[in-house]
C-alpha positions in Angstrom: 17.6 -19.0 -10.8 17.7 -19.6 -6.6 21.0 -16.6 -7.1 18.2 -14.3 -8.6 16.0 -15.2 -6.0 18.6 -14.5 -3.1 19.4 -11.4 -4.4 15.9 -10.3 -4.8 15.5 -11.2 -0.9 18.2 -9.7 0.0 16.7 -6.3 -1.3 13.6 -7.1 -0.1 14.7 -8.1 3.6 15.5 -4.3 4.1 12.0 -3.1 3.4 10.0 -5.5 5.0 12.3 -4.9 8.3 11.6 -1.0 8.0 7.3 -2.2 7.0 7.1 -4.3 9.8 8.9 -1.1 12.7 7.1 1.4 11.0 3.3 -0.6 11.4 4.4 -1.3 15.0 4.6 2.7 15.4 1.4 3.3 13.8 -2.2 4.3 15.6 -5.3 3.8 14.3 -5.4 7.6 14.4 -3.0 7.6 11.5 -5.8 5.7 9.3 -8.4 7.7 10.0 -7.1 11.2 9.2 -5.6 9.3 5.4 -9.2 8.4 5.3 -10.8 12.7 5.5 -7.7 13.4 3.0 -10.3 15.3 0.1 -7.4 15.1 -2.1 -4.7 12.6 -1.4 -1.3 13.0 -3.2 0.2 10.6 -5.6 2.4 9.2 -3.5 -0.7 8.9 -0.6 -3.2 7.2 -3.8 0.1 4.8 -5.0 0.3 3.5 -1.0 -3.5 3.5 -0.6 -3.1 1.4 -4.5 -0.6 -1.0 -2.9 -3.0 -2.0 -0.2 -5.3 -2.6 -1.6 -3.2 -5.1 -4.2 -1.4 -6.8 -1.6 -5.6 -7.3 -0.1 -6.2 -8.9 -3.0 -8.9 -5.9 -3.6 -10.1 -4.6 -6.9 -10.9 -1.4 -8.4 -14.7 -1.2 -9.3 -16.0 1.8 -12.3 -17.6 3.4 -9.3 -14.5 3.9 -7.5 -13.1 5.8 -10.0 -14.0 9.7 -9.7 -14.5 9.7 -6.4 -11.0 11.3 -5.0 -9.6 14.1 -7.3 -6.4 13.0 -8.4 -7.2 8.5 -7.9 -7.3 7.8 -11.6 -8.2 4.0 -11.0 -10.1 4.0 -8.1 -7.8 2.8 -5.4 -7.6 5.6 -2.4 -11.3 5.5 -2.7 -11.3 1.3 -2.2 -9.2 1.8 0.7 -10.8 4.3 2.1 -14.2 1.9 2.3 -12.8 -0.9 2.5 -9.2 -0.9 4.7 -9.8 2.8 6.1 -12.6 2.5 7.5 -12.1 0.2 10.4 -7.9 0.6 11.2 -8.2 -2.2 13.3 -9.0 -5.1 11.3 -6.5 -3.7 8.5 -3.7 -2.6 11.1 -4.2 -6.6 11.9 -4.7 -8.0 8.5 -0.9 -6.5 8.2 0.8 -7.8 10.8 -1.1 -11.5 9.9 -0.3 -10.8 5.7 1.1 -14.0 4.8 4.2 -12.6 2.0 5.3 -16.1 0.8 2.8 -16.9 -0.4 1.9 -13.3 -2.3 0.5 -14.1 -5.7 3.2 -13.0 -8.8 0.6 -11.3 -10.6 0.3 -9.2 -7.4 4.2 -8.8 -6.5 4.9 -7.5 -10.3 2.4 -5.1 -9.8 3.4 -3.6 -6.2 7.0 -3.9 -7.4 6.1 -1.4 -10.9 5.0 0.8 -7.8 8.2 0.6 -5.6 9.7 0.8 -8.5 8.4 4.3 -10.5 9.7 7.6 -9.2 6.4 8.9 -8.1 6.7 6.4 -5.3 10.0 7.3 -3.7 10.7 6.5 0.1 11.3 10.7 0.5 7.9 11.1 -1.6 6.0 8.5 1.0 7.6 10.8 3.5 6.6 13.9 2.5 3.0 13.1 1.8 1.5 13.6 4.9 
C-alpha cells in the first residue's frame, strides 16, 4: 500500500509543480475572459468541473442547461462562484490544502484527469 501511494505521489508531484507554475502566470483578466465565454469547449467545462470539485462546490438543477455544452452545470456554477471573483479564487488555489483532499474528490478528479476528453493538449488548445 505504501509503494502504491509513493507511485501515485510520484505521478502527481510533477503535475502539482506545473499547476503552481501556471497559477503564478495567471492574471485576473484570464478569469474574466473565461467567465464571459458563451459556449465553452469541453476541456474548459471539465476544467471548471474539476475546480468546483476541488473547492467543494456542487452543481444544482438550477445550474444545468444555462450554458451550451455544460451538461452537468459546473461551468455555470464556476462562473457564479469562482470566476466572478478572480482574486479570491486565485487565493483559494494558492492556499489550497492539498494534504487533506477527501478521497471522493480525488476519485472524481482523477476520473476526469484520466479521460481522453481532458488531455494537456486539449486544455492548451481550448482557449
